[in-house]
N, CA, C and O atoms as a Tinker XYZ file with bonds, in Angstrom:
   444  protein
     1  N      0.682000   -1.139000    0.119000    73     2
     2  CA    -0.031000    0.071000   -0.049000    64     1     3
     3  C      0.860000    1.232000    0.060000    63     2     4     5
     4  O      0.428000    2.354000    0.325000    81     3
     5  N      2.129000    0.967000   -0.145000    73     3     6
     6  CA     3.168000    2.303000   -0.017000    64     5     7
     7  C      3.254000    2.914000   -1.377000    63     6     8     9
     8  O      4.076000    3.822000   -1.494000    81     7
     9  N      2.511000    2.559000   -2.487000    73     7    10
    10  CA     2.812000    3.191000   -3.815000    64     9    11
    11  C      1.560000    2.610000   -4.665000    63    10    12    13
    12  O      0.813000    1.685000   -4.345000    81    11
    13  N      1.538000    3.357000   -5.764000    73    11    14
    14  CA     0.587000    2.905000   -6.811000    64    13    15
    15  C     -0.708000    2.606000   -6.434000    63    14    16    17
    16  O     -1.382000    3.373000   -5.746000    81    15
    17  N     -1.186000    1.291000   -6.937000    73    15    18
    18  CA    -2.546000    0.998000   -6.685000    64    17    19
    19  C     -3.023000    0.971000   -5.159000    63    18    20    21
    20  O     -4.085000    1.450000   -4.760000    81    19
    21  N     -2.077000    0.343000   -4.387000    73    19    22
    22  CA    -2.232000    0.243000   -3.081000    64    21    23
    23  C     -2.377000    1.685000   -2.388000    63    22    24    25
    24  O     -3.293000    1.884000   -1.590000    81    23
    25  N     -1.574000    2.546000   -2.668000    73    23    26
    26  CA    -1.580000    4.043000   -2.152000    64    25    27
    27  C     -2.937000    4.680000   -2.507000    63    26    28    29
    28  O     -3.572000    5.301000   -1.655000    81    27
    29  N     -3.356000    4.531000   -3.699000    73    27    30
    30  CA    -4.696000    5.223000   -4.194000    64    29    31
    31  C     -5.874000    4.471000   -3.632000    63    30    32    33
    32  O     -6.878000    5.106000   -3.306000    81    31
    33  N     -5.824000    3.195000   -3.499000    73    31    34
    34  CA    -6.941000    2.345000   -2.705000    64    33    35
    35  C     -7.173000    2.883000   -1.270000    63    34    36    37
    36  O     -8.290000    3.077000   -0.790000    81    35
    37  N     -6.138000    3.075000   -0.715000    73    35    38
    38  CA    -6.030000    3.554000    0.583000    64    37    39
    39  C     -6.744000    5.066000    0.675000    63    38    40    41
    40  O     -7.639000    5.357000    1.468000    81    39
    41  N     -6.227000    5.841000   -0.183000    73    39    42
    42  CA    -6.637000    7.227000   -0.386000    64    41    43
    43  C     -8.141000    7.382000   -0.588000    63    42    44    45
    44  O     -8.812000    8.232000   -0.004000    81    43
    45  N     -8.591000    6.541000   -1.414000    73    43    46
    46  CA   -10.116000    6.386000   -1.767000    64    45    47
    47  C    -10.933000    5.928000   -0.611000    63    46    48    49
    48  O    -11.945000    6.537000   -0.263000    81    47
    49  N    -10.482000    4.815000    0.011000    73    47    50
    50  CA   -11.311000    4.199000    1.124000    64    49    51
    51  C    -11.188000    5.321000    2.400000    63    50    52    53
    52  O    -12.196000    5.526000    3.077000    81    51
    53  N    -10.032000    5.977000    2.679000    73    51    54
    54  CA   -10.056000    6.915000    3.578000    64    53    55
    55  C    -11.103000    8.204000    3.176000    63    54    56    57
    56  O    -11.792000    8.742000    4.042000    81    55
    57  N    -11.121000    8.521000    2.097000    73    55    58
    58  CA   -11.873000    9.721000    1.626000    64    57    59
    59  C    -13.425000    9.111000    1.872000    63    58    60    61
    60  O    -14.297000    9.980000    1.882000    81    59
    61  N    -13.815000    7.910000    2.044000    73    59    62
    62  CA   -15.219000    7.428000    2.290000    64    61    63
    63  C    -15.377000    7.135000    3.526000    63    62    64    65
    64  O    -16.430000    6.582000    3.842000    81    63
    65  N    -14.268000    7.460000    4.655000    73    63    66
    66  CA   -14.555000    7.298000    5.879000    64    65    67
    67  C    -14.289000    5.936000    6.443000    63    66    68    69
    68  O    -14.733000    5.576000    7.532000    81    67
    69  N    -13.498000    5.145000    5.609000    73    67    70
    70  CA   -13.028000    3.673000    6.095000    64    69    71
    71  C    -11.822000    3.734000    6.942000    63    70    72    73
    72  O    -10.887000    4.412000    6.514000    81    71
    73  N    -11.706000    3.184000    7.981000    73    71    74
    74  CA   -10.451000    2.907000    8.809000    64    73    75
    75  C     -9.640000    2.016000    8.041000    63    74    76    77
    76  O    -10.044000    0.866000    7.868000    81    75
    77  N     -8.437000    2.428000    7.507000    73    75    78
    78  CA    -7.737000    1.564000    6.721000    64    77    79
    79  C     -6.342000    1.160000    7.443000    63    78    80    81
    80  O     -5.601000    1.962000    8.012000    81    79
    81  N     -6.150000   -0.058000    7.329000    73    79    82
    82  CA    -4.724000   -0.348000    7.892000    64    81    83
    83  C     -3.933000   -0.808000    6.617000    63    82    84    85
    84  O     -4.269000   -1.787000    5.950000    81    83
    85  N     -2.785000    0.038000    6.325000    73    83    86
    86  CA    -1.789000   -0.094000    5.290000    64    85    87
    87  C     -0.893000   -1.224000    5.723000    63    86    88    89
    88  O     -0.298000   -1.158000    6.798000    81    87
    89  N     -0.773000   -2.320000    4.872000    73    87    90
    90  CA     0.251000   -3.465000    5.257000    64    89    91
    91  C      1.409000   -3.205000    4.228000    63    90    92    93
    92  O      1.265000   -3.345000    3.013000    81    91
    93  N      2.640000   -2.790000    4.874000    73    91    94
    94  CA     3.797000   -2.412000    3.911000    64    93    95
    95  C      4.950000   -3.018000    4.260000    63    94    96    97
    96  O      5.215000   -3.351000    5.415000    81    95
    97  N      5.733000   -3.199000    3.215000    73    95    98
    98  CA     7.135000   -3.777000    3.630000    64    97    99
    99  C      8.121000   -2.749000    4.138000    63    98   100   101
   100  O      9.050000   -2.943000    4.923000    81    99
   101  N      7.719000   -1.505000    3.492000    73    99   102
   102  CA     8.578000   -0.295000    3.759000    64   101   103
   103  C      7.855000    0.629000    4.693000    63   102   104   105
   104  O      6.944000    1.291000    4.197000    81   103
   105  N      8.142000    0.789000    6.073000    73   103   106
   106  CA     7.487000    1.389000    7.001000    64   105   107
   107  C      7.576000    2.941000    6.542000    63   106   108   109
   108  O      6.550000    3.606000    6.401000    81   107
   109  N      8.822000    3.456000    6.326000    73   107   110
   110  CA     9.116000    4.831000    5.847000    64   109   111
   111  C      8.160000    5.307000    4.661000    63   110   112   113
   112  O      7.482000    6.334000    4.691000    81   111
   113  N      8.215000    4.446000    3.675000    73   111   114
   114  CA     7.335000    4.778000    2.517000    64   113   115
   115  C      5.804000    4.683000    2.795000    63   114   116   117
   116  O      4.993000    5.326000    2.129000    81   115
   117  N      5.469000    3.894000    3.757000    73   115   118
   118  CA     4.040000    3.773000    4.009000    64   117   119
   119  C      3.677000    4.951000    4.912000    63   118   120   121
   120  O      2.627000    5.575000    4.757000    81   119
   121  N      4.515000    5.219000    5.798000    73   119   122
   122  CA     4.132000    6.513000    6.692000    64   121   123
   123  C      4.076000    7.753000    5.776000    63   122   124   125
   124  O      3.204000    8.599000    5.975000    81   123
   125  N      4.945000    7.887000    4.813000    73   123   126
   126  CA     4.799000    9.032000    3.785000    64   125   127
   127  C      3.645000    9.085000    3.138000    63   126   128   129
   128  O      3.093000   10.164000    2.926000    81   127
   129  N      3.144000    7.933000    2.749000    73   127   130
   130  CA     1.692000    7.841000    2.009000    64   129   131
   131  C      0.616000    8.191000    3.064000    63   130   132   133
   132  O     -0.341000    8.878000    2.709000    81   131
   133  N      0.704000    7.811000    4.182000    73   131   134
   134  CA    -0.217000    7.850000    5.335000    64   133   135
   135  C     -0.106000    9.645000    5.611000    63   134   136   137
   136  O     -1.158000   10.281000    5.672000    81   135
   137  N      0.964000   10.212000    5.734000    73   135   138
   138  CA     1.013000   11.584000    5.901000    64   137   139
   139  C      0.340000   12.326000    4.790000    63   138   140   141
   140  O     -0.409000   13.278000    5.008000    81   139
   141  N      0.614000   11.881000    3.614000    73   139   142
   142  CA     0.006000   12.740000    2.376000    64   141   143
   143  C     -1.565000   12.574000    2.582000    63   142   144   145
   144  O     -2.347000   13.524000    2.542000    81   143
   145  N     -1.889000   11.396000    2.784000    73   143   146
   146  CA    -3.427000   11.175000    2.824000    64   145   147
   147  C     -4.161000   12.077000    4.112000    63   146   148   149
   148  O     -5.251000   12.649000    4.107000    81   147
   149  N     -3.346000   11.996000    4.981000    73   147   150
   150  CA    -3.913000   12.820000    6.241000    64   149   151
   151  C     -3.970000   14.399000    5.949000    63   150   152   153
   152  O     -4.853000   15.146000    6.370000    81   151
   153  N     -2.867000   14.781000    5.150000    73   151   154
   154  CA    -2.704000   16.129000    4.723000    64   153   155
   155  C     -3.987000   16.545000    3.909000    63   154   156   157
   156  O     -4.569000   17.601000    4.157000    81   155
   157  N     -4.366000   15.753000    3.017000    73   155   158
   158  CA    -5.325000   15.808000    2.183000    64   157   159
   159  C     -6.793000   15.521000    2.803000    63   158   160   161
   160  O     -7.817000   16.079000    2.410000    81   159
   161  N     -6.737000   14.712000    3.671000    73   159   162
   162  CA    -8.073000   14.317000    4.253000    64   161   163
   163  C     -7.852000   14.117000    5.829000    63   162   164   165
   164  O     -7.596000   13.031000    6.348000    81   163
   165  N     -7.989000   15.329000    6.504000    73   163   166
   166  CA    -7.579000   15.495000    7.868000    64   165   167
   167  C     -8.199000   14.627000    8.854000    63   166   168   169
   168  O     -7.646000   14.410000    9.933000    81   167
   169  N     -9.481000   14.047000    8.494000    73   167   170
   170  CA   -10.359000   13.101000    9.119000    64   169   171
   171  C    -10.017000   11.721000    8.957000    63   170   172   173
   172  O    -10.572000   10.886000    9.673000    81   171
   173  N     -9.010000   11.317000    7.939000    73   171   174
   174  CA    -8.554000   10.029000    7.619000    64   173   175
   175  C     -8.214000    9.258000    8.805000    63   174   176   177
   176  O     -7.532000    9.756000    9.701000    81   175
   177  N     -8.675000    8.015000    8.855000    73   175   178
   178  CA    -8.119000    7.017000    9.823000    64   177   179
   179  C     -7.265000    5.889000    9.142000    63   178   180   181
   180  O     -7.715000    4.859000    8.640000    81   179
   181  N     -5.896000    6.289000    9.218000    73   179   182
   182  CA    -5.049000    5.305000    8.411000    64   181   183
   183  C     -3.918000    4.827000    9.449000    63   182   184   185
   184  O     -3.249000    5.621000   10.110000    81   183
   185  N     -3.806000    3.609000    9.502000    73   183   186
   186  CA    -2.692000    3.042000   10.301000    64   185   187
   187  C     -1.755000    2.261000    9.488000    63   186   188   189
   188  O     -2.253000    1.546000    8.618000    81   187
   189  N     -0.537000    2.278000    9.620000    73   187   190
   190  CA     0.578000    1.724000    8.785000    64   189   191
   191  C      1.089000    0.362000    9.778000    63   190   192   193
   192  O      1.493000    0.527000   10.929000    81   191
   193  N      1.008000   -0.784000    9.217000    73   191   194
   194  CA     1.471000   -1.984000    9.851000    64   193   195
   195  C      2.617000   -2.578000    8.790000    63   194   196   197
   196  O      2.457000   -2.523000    7.570000    81   195
   197  N      3.687000   -3.100000    9.369000    73   195   198
   198  CA     4.725000   -3.711000    8.634000    64   197   199
   199  C      4.387000   -5.223000    8.244000    63   198   200   201
   200  O      3.992000   -6.000000    9.114000    81   199
   201  N      4.543000   -5.603000    6.980000    73   199   202
   202  CA     4.133000   -6.776000    6.265000    64   201   203
   203  C      5.005000   -7.225000    5.220000    63   202   204   205
   204  O      4.920000   -6.719000    4.101000    81   203
   205  N      5.875000   -8.171000    5.493000    73   203   206
   206  CA     6.549000   -8.764000    4.186000    64   205   207
   207  C      5.892000  -10.171000    3.918000    63   206   208   209
   208  O      6.178000  -11.053000    4.728000    81   207
   209  N      5.127000  -10.457000    2.979000    73   207   210
   210  CA     4.584000  -11.495000    2.599000    64   209   211
   211  C      5.458000  -12.771000    2.227000    63   210   212   213
   212  O      5.048000  -13.924000    2.098000    81   211
   213  N      6.696000  -12.322000    2.091000    73   211   214
   214  CA     7.720000  -13.545000    1.814000    64   213   215
   215  C      8.276000  -14.141000    3.052000    63   214   216   217
   216  O      9.094000  -15.059000    3.130000    81   215
   217  N      7.710000  -13.481000    4.004000    73   215   218
   218  CA     8.129000  -14.054000    5.577000    64   217   219
   219  C      7.108000  -14.435000    6.292000    63   218   220   221
   220  O      6.277000  -13.576000    6.586000    81   219
   221  N      6.925000  -15.786000    6.735000    73   219   222
   222  CA     5.941000  -16.233000    7.455000    64   221   223
   223  C      5.986000  -15.545000    8.783000    63   222   224   225
   224  O      4.946000  -15.165000    9.322000    81   223
   225  N      7.237000  -15.364000    9.359000    73   223   226
   226  CA     7.328000  -14.839000   10.720000    64   225   227
   227  C      6.729000  -13.382000   10.434000    63   226   228   229
   228  O      5.999000  -13.019000   11.355000    81   227
   229  N      6.832000  -12.599000    9.554000    73   227   230
   230  CA     6.283000  -11.156000    9.201000    64   229   231
   231  C      4.761000  -11.393000    9.304000    63   230   232   233
   232  O      4.103000  -10.709000   10.088000    81   231
   233  N      4.202000  -12.306000    8.567000    73   231   234
   234  CA     2.818000  -12.516000    8.461000    64   233   235
   235  C      2.263000  -12.849000    9.667000    63   234   236   237
   236  O      1.154000  -12.387000    9.937000    81   235
   237  N      2.895000  -13.650000   10.536000    73   235   238
   238  CA     2.416000  -13.846000   11.850000    64   237   239
   239  C      2.531000  -12.532000   12.854000    63   238   240   241
   240  O      1.686000  -12.388000   13.737000    81   239
   241  N      3.414000  -11.751000   12.715000    73   239   242
   242  CA     3.586000  -10.595000   13.659000    64   241   243
   243  C      2.499000   -9.746000   13.105000    63   242   244   245
   244  O      1.693000   -9.308000   13.925000    81   243
   245  N      2.340000   -9.436000   11.841000    73   243   246
   246  CA     1.156000   -8.613000   11.216000    64   245   247
   247  C     -0.122000   -8.937000   11.895000    63   246   248   249
   248  O     -0.808000   -8.093000   12.472000    81   247
   249  N     -0.412000  -10.202000   11.801000    73   247   250
   250  CA    -1.725000  -10.619000   12.140000    64   249   251
   251  C     -1.975000  -10.404000   13.653000    63   250   252   253
   252  O     -3.046000  -10.014000   14.117000    81   251
   253  N     -0.704000  -10.746000   14.474000    73   251   254
   254  CA    -0.887000  -10.314000   15.935000    64   253   255
   255  C     -1.005000   -8.900000   16.064000    63   254   256   257
   256  O     -1.897000   -8.544000   16.833000    81   255
   257  N     -0.400000   -8.078000   15.563000    73   255   258
   258  CA    -0.328000   -6.576000   15.461000    64   257   259
   259  C     -1.615000   -6.177000   15.401000    63   258   260   261
   260  O     -2.133000   -5.441000   16.241000    81   259
   261  N     -2.268000   -6.711000   14.265000    73   259   262
   262  CA    -3.625000   -6.239000   13.804000    64   261   263
   263  C     -4.657000   -6.690000   14.865000    63   262   264   265
   264  O     -5.523000   -5.886000   15.209000    81   263
   265  N     -4.618000   -7.817000   15.354000    73   263   266
   266  CA    -5.511000   -8.496000   16.301000    64   265   267
   267  C     -5.416000   -7.502000   17.587000    63   266   268   269
   268  O     -6.455000   -7.162000   18.154000    81   267
   269  N     -4.334000   -7.112000   17.968000    73   267   270
   270  CA    -4.266000   -6.366000   19.186000    64   269   271
   271  C     -5.000000   -4.925000   19.042000    63   270   272   273
   272  O     -5.234000   -4.225000   20.028000    81   271
   273  N     -5.329000   -4.565000   17.761000    73   271   274
   274  CA    -6.007000   -3.264000   17.569000    64   273   275
   275  C     -7.376000   -3.468000   18.187000    63   274   276   277
   276  O     -7.910000   -2.516000   18.757000    81   275
   277  N     -8.004000   -4.689000   18.111000    73   275   278
   278  CA    -9.450000   -4.904000   18.571000    64   277   279
   279  C    -10.409000   -4.446000   17.678000    63   278   280   281
   280  O    -11.520000   -4.128000   18.102000    81   279
   281  N    -10.115000   -4.362000   16.422000    73   279   282
   282  CA   -11.062000   -3.876000   15.345000    64   281   283
   283  C    -11.616000   -5.040000   14.436000    63   282   284   285
   284  O    -10.833000   -5.981000   14.308000    81   283
   285  N    -12.551000   -5.123000   13.932000    73   283   286
   286  CA   -13.023000   -6.164000   13.026000    64   285   287
   287  C    -12.316000   -5.812000   11.606000    63   286   288   289
   288  O    -11.974000   -4.692000   11.228000    81   287
   289  N    -12.182000   -7.037000   10.917000    73   287   290
   290  CA   -11.578000   -6.952000    9.618000    64   289   291
   291  C    -12.949000   -7.205000    8.598000    63   290   292   293
   292  O    -13.541000   -8.272000    8.434000    81   291
   293  N    -13.214000   -6.046000    8.052000    73   291   294
   294  CA   -14.567000   -6.191000    7.128000    64   293   295
   295  C    -14.065000   -6.341000    5.791000    63   294   296   297
   296  O    -14.807000   -6.988000    5.052000    81   295
   297  N    -12.838000   -5.846000    5.210000    73   295   298
   298  CA   -12.609000   -5.839000    3.913000    64   297   299
   299  C    -10.980000   -6.230000    3.767000    63   298   300   301
   300  O    -10.139000   -5.613000    4.420000    81   299
   301  N    -10.682000   -7.127000    3.007000    73   299   302
   302  CA    -9.332000   -7.471000    2.826000    64   301   303
   303  C     -8.889000   -7.241000    1.380000    63   302   304   305
   304  O     -9.533000   -7.811000    0.499000    81   303
   305  N     -7.911000   -6.505000    1.064000    73   303   306
   306  CA    -7.485000   -6.196000   -0.399000    64   305   307
   307  C     -6.282000   -6.666000   -0.580000    63   306   308   309
   308  O     -5.329000   -6.057000   -0.093000    81   307
   309  N     -6.100000   -7.795000   -1.289000    73   307   310
   310  CA    -4.662000   -8.372000   -1.490000    64   309   311
   311  C     -4.062000   -7.886000   -2.830000    63   310   312   313
   312  O     -4.408000   -8.262000   -3.950000    81   311
   313  N     -3.022000   -6.909000   -2.496000    73   311   314
   314  CA    -2.472000   -6.078000   -3.707000    64   313   315
   315  C     -1.095000   -6.443000   -3.992000    63   314   316   317
   316  O     -0.562000   -6.211000   -5.077000    81   315
   317  N     -0.452000   -7.081000   -2.897000    73   315   318
   318  CA     1.073000   -7.263000   -2.901000    64   317   319
   319  C      1.398000   -8.324000   -3.911000    63   318   320   321
   320  O      0.561000   -9.187000   -4.175000    81   319
   321  N      2.598000   -8.298000   -4.498000    73   319   322
   322  CA     3.060000   -9.242000   -5.581000    64   321   323
   323  C      4.206000   -8.917000   -6.081000    63   322   324   325
   324  O      4.519000   -7.731000   -6.183000    81   323
   325  N      5.100000  -10.013000   -6.514000    73   323   326
   326  CA     6.219000   -9.665000   -7.368000    64   325   327
   327  C      6.171000  -10.551000   -8.502000    63   326   328   329
   328  O      5.559000  -11.616000   -8.421000    81   327
   329  N      6.937000  -10.098000   -9.848000    73   327   330
   330  CA     6.584000  -10.877000  -10.933000    64   329   331
   331  C      8.177000  -10.765000  -11.558000    63   330   332   333
   332  O      8.853000   -9.740000  -11.461000    81   331
   333  N      8.640000  -12.036000  -12.223000    73   331   334
   334  CA     9.788000  -11.967000  -12.894000    64   333   335
   335  C     11.083000  -11.506000  -12.282000    63   334   336   337
   336  O     11.927000  -10.839000  -12.880000    81   335
   337  N     11.170000  -11.942000  -10.977000    73   335   338
   338  CA    12.359000  -11.741000  -10.223000    64   337   339
   339  C     13.214000  -12.850000  -10.437000    63   338   340   341
   340  O     12.784000  -13.979000  -10.674000    81   339
   341  N     14.730000  -12.479000  -10.338000    73   339   342
   342  CA    15.438000  -13.580000  -10.297000    64   341   343
   343  C     15.378000  -14.625000   -9.199000    63   342   344   345
   344  O     14.993000  -14.292000   -8.078000    81   343
   345  N     15.745000  -15.890000   -9.468000    73   343   346
   346  CA    15.597000  -16.947000   -8.456000    64   345   347
   347  C     16.260000  -16.552000   -7.063000    63   346   348   349
   348  O     17.466000  -16.314000   -6.997000    81   347
   349  N     15.536000  -16.502000   -6.103000    73   347   350
   350  CA    15.919000  -16.073000   -4.786000    64   349   351
   351  C     15.111000  -17.002000   -3.822000    63   350   352   353
   352  O     14.020000  -17.445000   -4.182000    81   351
   353  N     15.682000  -17.321000   -2.504000    73   351   354
   354  CA    15.007000  -18.009000   -1.610000    64   353   355
   355  C     14.393000  -16.930000   -0.593000    63   354   356   357
   356  O     15.015000  -15.884000   -0.409000    81   355
   357  N     13.384000  -17.130000   -0.041000    73   355   358
   358  CA    12.923000  -16.297000    1.097000    64   357   359
   359  C     13.748000  -16.595000    2.358000    63   358   360   361
   360  O     14.658000  -17.422000    2.393000    81   359
   361  N     13.332000  -15.827000    3.404000    73   359   362
   362  CA    13.981000  -16.110000    4.784000    64   361   363
   363  C     13.520000  -17.621000    5.322000    63   362   364   365
   364  O     14.135000  -18.218000    6.206000    81   363
   365  N     12.438000  -18.098000    4.703000    73   363   366
   366  CA    11.941000  -19.447000    5.213000    64   365   367
   367  C     12.342000  -20.514000    4.164000    63   366   368   369
   368  O     11.691000  -21.558000    4.114000    81   367
   369  N     13.365000  -20.306000    3.339000    73   367   370
   370  CA    13.994000  -21.129000    2.167000    64   369   371
   371  C     12.981000  -21.516000    1.253000    63   370   372   373
   372  O     12.917000  -22.672000    0.834000    81   371
   373  N     12.177000  -20.618000    0.913000    73   371   374
   374  CA    11.036000  -20.919000   -0.196000    64   373   375
   375  C     11.283000  -20.046000   -1.405000    63   374   376   377
   376  O     11.678000  -18.894000   -1.224000    81   375
   377  N     11.092000  -20.480000   -2.543000    73   375   378
   378  CA    11.336000  -19.614000   -3.771000    64   377   379
   379  C     10.527000  -18.280000   -3.589000    63   378   380   381
   380  O      9.319000  -18.313000   -3.356000    81   379
   381  N     11.141000  -17.253000   -3.686000    73   379   382
   382  CA    10.719000  -15.728000   -3.296000    64   381   383
   383  C      9.316000  -15.299000   -3.843000    63   382   384   385
   384  O      8.478000  -14.733000   -3.140000    81   383
   385  N      9.143000  -15.609000   -5.115000    73   383   386
   386  CA     8.188000  -15.378000   -5.924000    64   385   387
   387  C      6.710000  -15.992000   -5.419000    63   386   388   389
   388  O      5.667000  -15.364000   -5.237000    81   387
   389  N      6.948000  -17.340000   -5.263000    73   387   390
   390  CA     5.971000  -18.122000   -4.611000    64   389   391
   391  C      5.615000  -17.911000   -3.377000    63   390   392   393
   392  O      4.434000  -17.972000   -3.037000    81   391
   393  N      6.706000  -17.604000   -2.451000    73   391   394
   394  CA     6.519000  -17.289000   -1.031000    64   393   395
   395  C      5.721000  -15.949000   -0.939000    63   394   396   397
   396  O      4.876000  -15.829000   -0.052000    81   395
   397  N      5.962000  -14.931000   -1.830000    73   395   398
   398  CA     5.313000  -13.736000   -1.730000    64   397   399
   399  C      3.865000  -13.652000   -2.359000    63   398   400   401
   400  O      2.912000  -13.126000   -1.785000    81   399
   401  N      3.820000  -14.212000   -3.555000    73   399   402
   402  CA     2.356000  -14.264000   -4.291000    64   401   403
   403  C      1.523000  -15.336000   -3.673000    63   402   404   405
   404  O      0.312000  -15.175000   -3.818000    81   403
   405  N      1.858000  -16.265000   -3.096000    73   403   406
   406  CA     0.915000  -17.281000   -2.679000    64   405   407
   407  C      0.879000  -17.647000   -1.293000    63   406   408   409
   408  O     -0.169000  -17.473000   -0.671000    81   407
   409  N      1.994000  -18.182000   -0.670000    73   407   410
   410  CA     2.166000  -18.659000    0.628000    64   409   411
   411  C      1.965000  -17.501000    1.566000    63   410   412   413
   412  O      1.351000  -17.752000    2.602000    81   411
   413  N      2.356000  -16.363000    1.380000    73   411   414
   414  CA     2.327000  -15.392000    2.509000    64   413   415
   415  C      0.814000  -14.986000    2.546000    63   414   416   417
   416  O      0.350000  -14.781000    3.667000    81   415
   417  N      0.014000  -14.847000    1.502000    73   415   418
   418  CA    -1.389000  -14.274000    1.563000    64   417   419
   419  C     -2.122000  -15.477000    2.029000    63   418   420   421
   420  O     -3.014000  -15.249000    2.847000    81   419
   421  N     -1.945000  -16.620000    1.703000    73   419   422
   422  CA    -2.649000  -17.857000    2.081000    64   421   423
   423  C     -2.397000  -17.914000    3.602000    63   422   424   425
   424  O     -3.395000  -17.965000    4.321000    81   423
   425  N     -1.269000  -17.910000    4.129000    73   423   426
   426  CA    -0.866000  -17.875000    5.472000    64   425   427
   427  C     -1.688000  -16.838000    6.383000    63   426   428   429
   428  O     -2.184000  -17.135000    7.471000    81   427
   429  N     -1.755000  -15.598000    5.781000    73   427   430
   430  CA    -2.401000  -14.624000    6.587000    64   429   431
   431  C     -3.939000  -14.959000    6.550000    63   430   432   433
   432  O     -4.609000  -14.739000    7.559000    81   431
   433  N     -4.470000  -15.440000    5.513000    73   431   434
   434  CA    -5.949000  -15.804000    5.529000    64   433   435
   435  C     -6.263000  -16.784000    6.664000    63   434   436   437
   436  O     -7.274000  -16.693000    7.360000    81   435
   437  N     -5.355000  -17.695000    6.796000    73   435   438
   438  CA    -5.610000  -18.727000    7.646000    64   437   439
   439  C     -5.494000  -18.403000    9.208000    63   438   440   441
   440  O     -5.944000  -19.116000   10.105000    81   439
   441  N     -4.712000  -17.028000    9.390000    73   439   442
   442  CA    -4.624000  -16.698000   10.658000    64   441   443
   443  C     -5.840000  -15.749000   11.022000    63   442   444
   444  O     -5.961000  -15.313000   12.167000    81   443
């Protein structure tokens, strides 16, 4: 949610009064997007939480951090993904593109 479609989706939902939790790999970039949205929409309710879908530990931490907020999850927009990256392994020793595009979001849904 720290750029492109994710940032714009966050902005439009905030404009409509939705409390949005931005899941971002880069906290600084996510905070910049949040600050820009709040500057444009002073009543916006936007929180930034760290999430790296290629790391199952990060997915578990994100789920725990969100749960501690005590708010319901009414809408989940899966927007993250990588494509045509060179072969690399994730921290969990899984091919990075598969870990990011499939396993991370599946694990998040199961939590």
